[in-house]
C-alpha positions as CSV (number, residue, x, y, z in Angstrom):
1,M,0.1,-0.3,0.2
2,P,1.6,3.5,-1.1
3,K,2.7,5.7,2.1
4,T,0.1,8.4,1.1
5,E,-2.7,6.1,0.7
6,K,-1.8,4.0,4.1
7,R,-1.5,7.4,6.1
8,E,-5.2,8.4,4.7
9,T,-6.1,5.0,6.0
10,E,-4.9,5.6,9.5
11,K,-6.6,9.0,9.8
12,I,-10.0,7.5,9.0
13,L,-9.4,4.9,11.7
14,A,-8.1,7.4,14.1
15,L,-11.2,8.7,15.1
16,H,-12.9,5.7,15.8
17,G,-14.4,4.5,19.0
18,W,-17.3,2.2,18.3
19,Q,-19.0,2.4,15.1
20,I,-23.0,2.8,15.2
21,P,-24.5,-0.7,13.5
22,A,-24.0,-0.4,9.8
23,S,-23.1,-2.8,7.2
24,R,-19.5,-2.9,5.8
25,F,-20.8,-1.8,2.4
26,L,-22.4,1.4,3.9
27,H,-19.2,2.0,6.2
28,W,-17.4,2.3,2.8
29,L,-19.9,4.6,1.2
30,L,-19.6,6.7,4.0
31,I,-15.9,7.1,4.0
32,V,-15.8,7.6,-0.1
33,P,-16.4,11.8,0.4
34,F,-13.2,11.6,3.1
35,R,-10.9,9.5,0.4
36,M,-11.7,11.7,-2.7
37,R,-11.3,15.0,-1.0
38,W,-8.2,14.4,1.0
39,G,-6.9,12.6,-2.2
40,R,-7.4,16.2,-3.6
41,R,-6.2,17.6,-0.5
42,A,-3.2,15.6,-0.3
43,K,-2.0,17.3,-3.4
44,V,-2.4,21.0,-2.3
45,Q,-0.6,19.8,0.9
46,D,2.4,19.0,-1.2
47,R,2.2,22.2,-3.0
48,W,2.2,24.2,0.1
49,T,5.3,26.4,0.0
50,R,4.5,29.1,2.8
51,P,6.6,28.8,5.8
52,G,5.6,28.6,9.6
53,P,1.9,29.1,10.8
54,V,0.5,31.1,8.1
55,G,-2.7,29.3,6.4
56,Q,-1.3,25.7,8.2
57,L,-5.0,24.3,8.6
58,E,-6.1,25.4,5.1
59,A,-4.9,22.3,3.5
60,Y,-7.2,20.1,5.4
61,E,-10.8,21.8,5.2
62,A,-13.2,19.6,3.9
63,N,-16.7,19.1,4.9
64,V,-18.7,16.0,5.3
65,S,-21.6,17.7,8.3
66,S,-19.7,21.0,8.8
67,Q,-20.0,23.9,6.9
68,Q,-16.5,25.8,6.7
69,G,-13.9,22.8,6.7
70,E,-14.2,21.9,10.2
71,D,-14.6,18.1,9.8
72,G,-11.2,18.0,7.7
73,I,-9.3,20.2,10.2
74,L,-10.7,18.3,13.5
75,R,-9.7,15.0,11.5
76,E,-6.4,16.2,11.3
77,I,-5.9,17.6,14.8
78,F,-7.0,14.5,16.5
79,Y,-5.3,12.5,14.3
80,R,-2.0,14.1,15.4
81,I,-3.0,14.4,19.0
82,G,-5.0,11.0,19.4
83,S,-8.8,11.2,19.8
84,G,-8.5,10.5,23.8
85,R,-11.7,9.4,25.6
86,R,-13.9,10.9,22.5
87,F,-16.0,13.0,24.0
88,F,-17.4,16.7,22.8
89,V,-19.3,19.4,24.0
90,E,-21.1,21.6,21.2
91,F,-23.8,24.3,21.6
92,G,-25.2,26.9,19.4
93,V,-25.9,23.8,17.0
94,E,-29.6,24.6,16.0
95,D,-30.7,21.0,14.7
96,G,-27.2,19.5,14.4
97,Y,-27.4,18.3,10.9
98,E,-25.0,20.9,10.0
99,C,-22.2,21.5,12.7
100,N,-18.9,20.5,14.0
101,T,-19.4,17.5,15.9
102,A,-22.3,15.7,13.7
103,L,-19.8,13.4,12.3
104,L,-17.9,12.5,15.3
105,A,-20.9,11.6,16.7
106,A,-22.6,9.5,13.7
107,R,-19.7,8.0,11.9
108,Y,-16.7,7.4,14.4
109,G,-19.2,7.0,17.7
110,W,-18.1,9.9,19.8
111,S,-20.0,10.5,22.8
112,G,-21.2,14.2,24.1
113,L,-23.4,17.0,24.7
114,Y,-25.3,19.3,22.5
115,I,-27.0,22.5,23.7
116,D,-29.1,24.9,22.2
117,A,-32.0,27.3,23.2
118,N,-34.6,26.6,20.6
119,P,-36.9,24.2,21.4
120,R,-38.0,23.1,18.2
121,D,-34.4,22.3,17.2
122,V,-34.1,20.7,20.1
123,E,-36.8,18.3,19.6
124,K,-35.2,17.5,16.1
125,L,-31.9,16.7,17.9
126,R,-33.5,14.3,20.6
127,K,-35.4,12.3,17.8
128,R,-32.3,12.1,15.7
129,W,-30.2,10.9,18.5
130,S,-33.0,9.0,20.2
131,G,-30.9,5.6,20.0
132,R,-27.9,7.1,21.4
133,N,-27.8,6.9,25.4
134,D,-24.5,8.6,25.7
135,I,-25.2,11.7,23.6
136,V,-27.0,14.5,26.1
137,I,-29.2,17.3,24.8
138,R,-30.5,20.0,26.9
139,Q,-32.2,22.8,25.9
140,E,-31.0,26.2,28.0
141,F,-30.2,29.7,26.7
142,I,-26.4,29.7,27.8
143,T,-25.0,32.6,29.6
144,A,-21.9,32.9,31.6
145,E,-23.6,32.3,34.7
146,N,-25.2,29.2,33.9
147,I,-22.9,27.5,31.5
148,A,-20.6,25.6,34.3
149,K,-23.7,24.3,35.8
150,I,-24.7,22.9,33.1
151,F,-21.4,21.1,32.3
152,E,-21.8,19.7,35.7
153,E,-25.0,18.6,35.3
154,A,-24.7,16.6,32.3
155,G,-21.7,15.0,33.4
156,V,-19.0,16.8,31.1
157,P,-15.8,15.6,32.0
158,N,-12.7,18.2,33.4
159,E,-11.1,17.4,30.5
160,P,-13.3,16.8,27.4
161,D,-11.4,16.4,24.0
162,L,-13.3,19.0,22.1
163,L,-15.4,22.4,22.9
164,S,-17.3,23.9,20.0
165,I,-18.7,27.4,21.1
166,D,-21.1,29.4,18.6
167,I,-23.6,31.5,20.2
168,D,-23.4,34.6,18.0
169,G,-22.7,37.0,21.1
170,N,-21.2,36.1,24.5
171,D,-18.8,33.6,23.3
172,Y,-15.8,35.3,24.5
173,W,-17.6,35.5,28.2
174,V,-18.7,32.1,28.2
175,W,-15.3,30.3,27.4
176,K,-13.9,32.3,30.1
177,A,-16.5,31.0,32.6
178,L,-15.2,27.5,31.5
179,S,-12.0,28.3,33.1
180,N,-12.5,24.8,35.4
181,F,-12.7,22.8,32.4
182,R,-9.6,21.9,30.4
183,P,-10.6,20.6,26.6
184,R,-7.9,19.6,24.5
185,V,-9.4,21.2,21.5
186,V,-11.5,24.4,21.1
187,I,-13.2,25.8,18.4
188,I,-14.8,29.1,18.7
189,E,-16.0,32.0,16.6
190,Y,-14.5,35.1,16.5
191,N,-15.9,38.3,14.7
192,G,-13.7,38.9,11.8
193,S,-15.0,42.5,11.2
194,Y,-12.3,43.5,13.7
195,P,-9.0,42.3,12.0
196,P,-5.5,42.0,13.9
197,P,-4.6,43.6,16.1
198,R,-7.6,45.4,17.1
199,R,-8.9,44.4,20.7
200,W,-12.5,44.1,20.5
201,I,-15.4,42.2,22.9
202,M,-18.8,42.7,22.7
203,A,-19.8,44.2,26.2
204,Y,-21.7,41.2,28.3
205,N,-25.2,40.8,28.0
206,P,-26.9,37.7,29.1
207,N,-29.9,38.5,27.1
208,H,-27.9,39.1,23.7
209,R,-29.8,37.6,20.7
210,W,-27.9,38.2,17.4
211,D,-29.4,40.5,15.1
212,S,-27.3,39.5,11.7
213,T,-25.1,42.4,12.2
214,T,-21.7,42.6,13.0
215,Y,-22.5,43.4,16.6
216,F,-21.5,40.0,18.2
217,G,-18.8,38.1,19.9
218,V,-15.1,38.9,19.6
219,S,-12.0,40.0,17.5
220,L,-9.3,37.4,17.0
221,S,-6.6,39.4,18.7
222,S,-9.0,39.5,22.1
223,L,-9.9,35.6,21.6
224,H,-5.9,35.0,21.3
225,D,-5.4,37.0,24.6
226,L,-8.1,34.7,26.7
227,G,-6.7,31.5,24.7
228,T,-3.1,32.5,25.9
229,R,-4.5,32.8,29.7
230,L,-6.5,29.9,29.7
231,G,-3.5,28.0,28.3
232,Y,-4.0,27.2,25.0
233,A,-2.1,28.1,21.6
234,L,-4.2,29.6,18.4
235,V,-3.5,27.4,15.4
236,G,-5.2,28.6,12.8
237,T,-8.7,29.9,11.5
238,D,-11.1,28.8,8.7
239,T,-10.7,30.2,5.2
240,H,-14.5,31.9,5.4
241,G,-13.1,33.9,8.6
242,I,-15.6,32.2,11.0
243,N,-14.1,29.6,13.6
244,S,-10.3,29.7,15.2
245,F,-8.8,26.6,16.3
246,F,-7.1,26.2,19.8
247,I,-5.0,23.4,20.9
248,R,-4.2,23.3,24.7
249,R,-0.8,24.2,25.1
250,D,0.7,20.9,26.7
251,L,-0.5,19.2,23.3
252,L,0.8,21.9,20.9
253,A,4.0,20.0,20.3
254,A,2.4,16.5,19.6
255,S,0.1,18.5,17.3
256,G,3.3,19.2,14.7
257,F,1.0,22.8,14.4
258,A,3.0,25.9,14.6
259,E,1.6,28.3,17.6
260,A,0.0,31.2,15.1
261,T,-0.2,35.1,16.3
262,P,-3.5,36.6,15.2
263,E,-2.2,38.4,12.3
264,E,-0.7,34.9,11.0
265,A,-4.1,33.1,11.6
266,Y,-6.7,35.6,10.9
267,H,-9.0,35.3,7.5
268,P,-11.5,38.0,6.7
269,P,-15.1,37.0,7.0
270,R,-16.7,35.9,4.0
271,Y,-20.5,34.5,4.9
272,G,-22.5,32.3,3.1
273,M,-22.6,31.4,-0.6
274,L,-21.9,34.9,-1.6
275,R,-19.1,35.2,0.9
276,I,-20.2,38.7,1.6
277,P,-19.8,40.6,5.4
278,F,-22.7,41.4,7.9
279,A,-24.6,44.9,8.0
280,Y,-22.4,47.1,10.4
281,R,-24.2,47.8,13.8
282,G,-22.0,49.2,16.8
283,G,-23.0,48.8,20.3
284,P,-21.4,48.5,23.6
285,A,-18.1,46.9,23.9
286,V,-14.8,46.3,25.5
287,E,-12.0,48.1,23.6
288,G,-8.3,47.8,24.1
289,V,-6.5,45.2,26.1
290,S,-8.5,42.3,27.1
291,P,-10.2,42.2,30.7
């Protein structure tokens, strides 16, 4: 078996815990998109010449159940650092059919916690995962005050393997409130409307609901500051300028990824099929050095 094909097979197996019941043929069909996509990505990787951490995640982007290439990036990260106990937490998932952990749960048998505030989406989540006792689903409107308690009540381990935060508002404040939990990898949305080196944080508002404008979240530079204080290294962002990826610092060497500055990791925002930014709206914010 050629080395490249062997490595791809190892990656496919790297995320496996136990499989959901499926025939060998069905499982083969599920793997096909990965084989096709990563065959092309491998060629891109061979042509990659920019040194250092600039764009180091781009070659691995691919979607099966994600939207901005997160499936591929996560596969590469966990292939390198090991999949651990295969436990995730994701909130802001809507109905869960397109999210950062759907592939891990459905194909690789990861267990975890889903949280969303919309009752209709939560009902869809519960129907989808009705046969899985290892997937907990909570209907909650997340705030900095209640998130740690939700984790404790749901039995989240102190070191989950993956934490994915996307609530279009208080993302920064919620991650800050989870300082007693030490996920191995964190995906968190940043506000690309404020490029490095600008530091900008939406003022905390426990009742905030996103209004489809640029008033949400946190700039990448401020998010990098928080990650550094919590013991995480920024390794990159997706090319749509939406998600940032952090690896716990004690795992950085094993990952083989270089730590990136916000300037090196940043991609401007390109939302949706048209890849256009949201309408601008100002609002209460924390400027300058992160608190």
